[in-house]
N, C-alpha and C positions, 0 to 999 in steps of 0.2 A: 504494500500500500504506500502511496506517496504521502508526503507531508501535506497537511491541510491547514487552512486558515481557521481561527476559532469559530467562525460562523459557518464553515463549510464542512458539515458532518456527514459522514457516510451512514452512521447509525446514531440516531438521537437517543435521548435519555431513556425513553420507554420502548424503543425498538428491540426486537429479539433477533440477533444474528444467528445464522445457522451454526451448528456445533463446531465445524472446522474453523471458520474465521473467528468465532468466539474464543476457542482454545488458543489459536495462534496469537490473538491480541492479548489474552490473559498471560500467555507465556512471556511476552515482551514486558508487561508490567512486573512480573515476578523477577525477570532478569535485571530490570532497572533498579529494583529495590532490595534484592537478595543480600548484597554486601552490607547495605545499611541496616538490615534486620539482624544479621549474625555478628556484626562487628562489636556492638556493645557488650553482649555476653562474653564474647571472646576476650575482650580487653579486661572486663571485670574478673573473669575466671583466671586469666594468666597473671594479672597484677596481684590478686588477693590469694593466690595459691590454691585455686579451686579446680586445678587441671583434671582431677579424677572425675569431676562432675560436668565437665564442659560439654561432652556430647549430649547429656541430658538437658542442660541449660539451653543449648542451641535448638534442640528439638522442641522444647516447650515454647521457646520464642517464636518458632515458625508456626506451631499449632495455634497459639493465641493470636498471632497476626492474622492467620487464616480465618479464625472465628470472628475477630473484630472486623475484618474486611467484609465478611459475609453479612454481619449485622448492619454495617454502614450501607451496603447495597440493598439489602432486603427490607430494612426499616420495619422492625417489629414494634408495635405499640408506641410509636414515636421515638424509638431508639434507633438512631441512624439518620444520615442525611439523605438517603435514597439516591446516592450517586456512587461513582467509582472513587471511593475514598480508601486508599490502602492504609491499613494500620500497621505500624512497625515499631520496634524498640527505639526509644528516644535517646539521642546523644546528650540532650540537655541535662539528664539526671545523672550522668556518669560521675561527675566530680563529687557530688554530695553522697552518692552511693559508695564510691571508693573511700571517702572520708569516714563514713559510717562503718565500713568494713575494717578499715585500719584501726578505728577506735575499739572495736570488739577484739581485734587481733592483739592490740597492745595490752589488753586485759587478760590475755591467755586463752581467748576463745579459738576453737578449732573451726574447720570449714563449715560444718553444719550449724554451729552457733552463729557464724558470720551470715550465713544465708537465712537463718531464722530471723535475725535482726533486719536484714535488707528487705525481705519480703513482708515482714510485719509492718515496718515503716511504710512500705509501698502500698500495703492494703489500706491503711488508714488514710494516706494521702490520696488514694484513688477516689475517695468520696468527695474530695474538693471539686473536681470538675462536674460530678453528678449534681451537687448542690448549686454550683455557680451557673450551670447551664440554664437554670431557671431565672437568673438575675444578670444576664450578660450586659445589659445596658449600664447598670450601676458600676460593674467592674471596670468597664472601659473608661469611666470617668476618673478612676483612681490610678489605674495602670495605663498610662498613655504610651504612644509609640516611643516617646523619648525615654521613658522608664524601661519599657520592655527591650528597646534597642540597646540600652546600656547594659542590661543584664545579659542579653544574648552575646554581646561583645565579650563580656567577662567570662561567660561560659566557654566561648571559643578560645580565648587566651589561656584559660586554665587547662583545657584539654590538649592544647598543642604540646604542653610539657609531656603528656602521656605518649604522644606520637614520637617525640624526639628520643624519649627513653627507649621505646621499642626499636626505633631506627638504629640506635647505638648497639642494640643486641638484647635489651631486656634488663629487668631488675637483677642486680647482684650477680651478673655473669662475669667470668674472668676476662673475656675478650671484649668488654664494653668499649665501643668507639674504635674497634679495629677497622683498618681500611676495607677489609672484605665486607663488613657489615654496612659501612657507609656507602660502598659502591652498590650493594644490593638495594638499599633504600633509594638511592639516587636513580638507579635503573627503573625501579617501579614508579617513582614519582615522574621521571621523564617520559615514560611510556604513557602514563595517564594524561599528562599535559599534551603530548603529541596527538593522541587519539581525541582528546577533548577539542582540539582545534581543527579536526578533520572536516572536510566538506560534507561527508556523508553523515546524516543524522543517526544512522544505524551504528556507525563506528563511535560517534560521540556517546550514544546510549550505553555502549558496552565498554567505555573507557576504563572504568575502575576494575571491572572483571578481567579485561585484557592485561592491564598493568599488573595485577596480582598473579595472573597466569604466567606471564613472561618472567616476573620476579621469581616465582617458584621454580620455573625451568632453570633459570640461571643458578638458583640456590642448589638445585639438584646436581648440576654439573660441577659446582664448586665444593660439593661435599657438605653443605650446610643444611641439606634436607634429606632425611632418610625416613621412609615410611615405617611407622610402627605398626605391629600387628594389632588387629582389633579383636578383643575377646570379651566384649560386653553383650548385653541383650540386643537383638536385631530389631525388635519392635518396642517402641516407647508409647505407653498409654498414660495419659495425665493422671497424677495422683494428688488429690487436694492436700495442701499443707504437708508435703512430704518431709520438710525440715522443721516443722513446728512453727511457733509464732513467738516473737519477742518484740519489745517496744521500749524506746527511750525518748522522752519528749524533747530532750536537749538535742538529739540527733534528728528529730522529726521536723523542727522548725525550718531548717534550710531546705528540706525536701518539699515542705508545704509551699515555700516561696517559689520554687521552680515549677511546682504544679500550677500555680496561678499564672506565671509567665507563659508556660506552654499552652495555656488556653488561648491566649491572644495570638500565638503563632498558628494554632489550629484554625482560628477564625480567619486569618489571612489565607491559609491554604484552602479552606472551604469556599471562601469568596472567589478565589481564582478558579476553583473547580466549577462554580456556578457560571462564571463567565464563559469558560470553555465548553460547558454543556448547554449553553444558550438558555440559562435559567435566570430569572430576575435577581438583582442584587439589592433590592429594597422591597419593602412591603411585608405583609404577613407570611407569604410563602417563603421568602428569603429568611426571615427570622426563625420560622419553624425549622428550616433546614439547618441553620446554625445551632439551634438548641438541640436538635436531634443528633447532629454530628458531635457536639461536645459531650452530650450524654453518652453516646456510644464510646467516646474516648474514655470516659470514666468507667463504664462497664467493662471495657477491654482491660483497663488497668486493674480492676478488681479481679478479673479472671487471671491476669498475668501474675498477680501476687499469690493467688490461690494455687496456681499450677507451676510455680517456680520460674517465672519469666520476669524480665525487667519491665518497668513502666512503658506503656504504649502510647503512641500519639499518631495523628494523621500525617502521612508522608506527603512531601511536595513533589517527589520525583515523578509520580504517576500523572501529574498535570501535564508534564512535557510529553509523556507517551500519548495522552489523549489528543494533544494538538498534533503530534506527528502522525498518528494513525487515522484521525478523524472518527474515532469510535468513542462515543460517550455513553453507550448503553450500560445501565446499571446491572443488567443481566450478566455482563462480562465480569463485573465485580464478584458475582457469585462463583464464577469459574476461578478467578484469582484466589479467592478464599479457599476453595477446594484444593487447588494446586499447592498452596502454602501449607495447609494442614496435612496433605499427603506427604510432602517432603519431611515434615516434622515427625511423622510416625517412625522414621528410620534413623536412629542415633548414629548409624555408621556415616551418614552424611555429615553430622557434626564432628565426628571423629576425624574425617578427612580434612575438614576445614581447620580443625585444631592443629594440623601439621604445618600450617603456614608459618614460615620462619618469622621471628619478631622483626627483623629489619624490613622485610617485605611489607608486613602489616603496618609498620611505622611509616614507611613511604606512602602507603595508600591512605592511611588515616590522616596524614598531614594535610592532604587535599581536602578531605571531608571537614576536618576541624577548622581549617582555614576558611572554608566556605561558611561555617557557622559564624565566624568573626565577620566575614564580609556581609552576611545577611543582617547581622546586628547593625552594622554601619548603614546599610540601606534602610533599615527600619527607622533609625534615628534621624536620617536626613530626608525623610519623606517631604518635609517642608523646610524652608530655610531656617537655620539655627539662629536664635536671638542670643544676646549677651547673657540673658538669664539661662537659656539652654546650655550654653557653653560653660557657665559656672557650675551647673548641676553635673554635667559630664566630667568636668575637671576634678571636682571634689570627690565624686563617686569613684572614678577611676583611680585617683590618688590614694584614697583610703583602701579600696578593694585590692589593688595590686600591691600596695605597700604592706598590708597585713599578710598577704600570701608570700611576699618576698622575705619578710622577717617575722616568722611565727612567734618568736619570743617576745614580741611587742605586747602580747596579751598574756604573758606568763603569770602575772600576779592577779589576774581576774579570776572569779569563781569559775569552776568547770563548765557550768551552763553557758556563761558568756563566751568562753573560749570556743565552745562547740558552735554557738550561734554566729559569732562574728569572726571565726577563724578562717573562713574561706573568702576569696575575692567575690564570689557570687552573692553570698548573703550580706556581707558587710557593705559592698558597693551597691547592691540592689536595694537594700533597706535605706541606705543614705539617699539614693536617687528618689525613692518613693517619698521619703520625709521632706526633702528639699522641694520636690515638685508640689507638695501640699502646702508648705509654709511660705514659699517664695511667691509673691504675687506676680502675675503676668502683666507687665506694664505695656500699654499701647505704644509708648515711646521707644520701646526696645527695637533697635534696628538690627536687621539680620547681620550676623557676623560675617566679616569679609571671607570670602571663599578663596581657597588656593587656586592657582592656575591649573587648568586641566592638564593631565599627563597623557601624552600620546601613547596609544596602544600599538 
């Protein structure tokens, strides 16, 4: 199929394609989002020492993503937007989840205790989008694009450190920063950049997958990739609360803040989806779709926490696939959900993914996390920045990045304060929200002078 303009759809929202074109279109959505779905559990598992459980975590992520995508497309009892809204594990939660895991680990907790805490916190946080979906208008008055853009930028900056650590070889490895590791990551990154700039949209769509594949081939030839035998169960069926339930309110507050911010990101993705699907972006139908989409986000996060998957959110990648294929039929979303859930039934798929060398993963995720930062900048700059806006950004970035660069800055505060303000995301994000509320918007504020455009 050729690329289509947003208004030139081969299949509209309620059209039912024949099985073959529906399957092929669904497969493109799956390929475009697969890396994004499996990378967060892969990072959390490798960083926190949960390697023995990684195939299971990846399988559950795929199954929950499939169920969430099905709910979004099918729209049961007002749950779901009724469009192709692919649900996937969110990068936004990675930093706070890793911080929670390290907190449990520092107290002597093992892998199962770490996961009990992560999924317990995630379960409680999942009810935030469920509740907020009923009050979207009021939330957008508190968390403006300036605030959400600032937080998204801080998320991207915090995650880039994870990519660089993997690029160097991983945590506590003897050959960290070895030339071989750096070259592998550079090859992966360069391949992704090259394919991303290709003329063919098909090549651009598979840029990340091709980059990882070429990186793995190079790692195999250089002796840094050796396939390990698989000796676990071949079929994975979801088990509710397999690792139990734990909760710590001091670790919960940062997760709650990210849950609020992710709602606004989802609103943007859902609006873009409405445009591409030729649906209204104002009025009662539009609001109903937003409420249903955010509610489905919350339900997906509840299922994720129950079945050992990381928090889920609406992906933006599939909007590009809709535009490329000209297929906006929500019935394709049902096929996408079925394909993702089917892949998740087989942990061997996760075991294969687990073999990706850390430098290859680091080179690939650097692009993804850099894109998170770029998205934050785009959100912040939707309208010209005033002097007030620049002040809010400057103070929020200064506090957030300063605290993360020098953790001992908060060493004499109570543990709950250190947990709440110890990350760039929470300290900078809360400061942005506070300043946005207390600093009056003056009409006399002139837009800040913009820098000269940089040629691409």
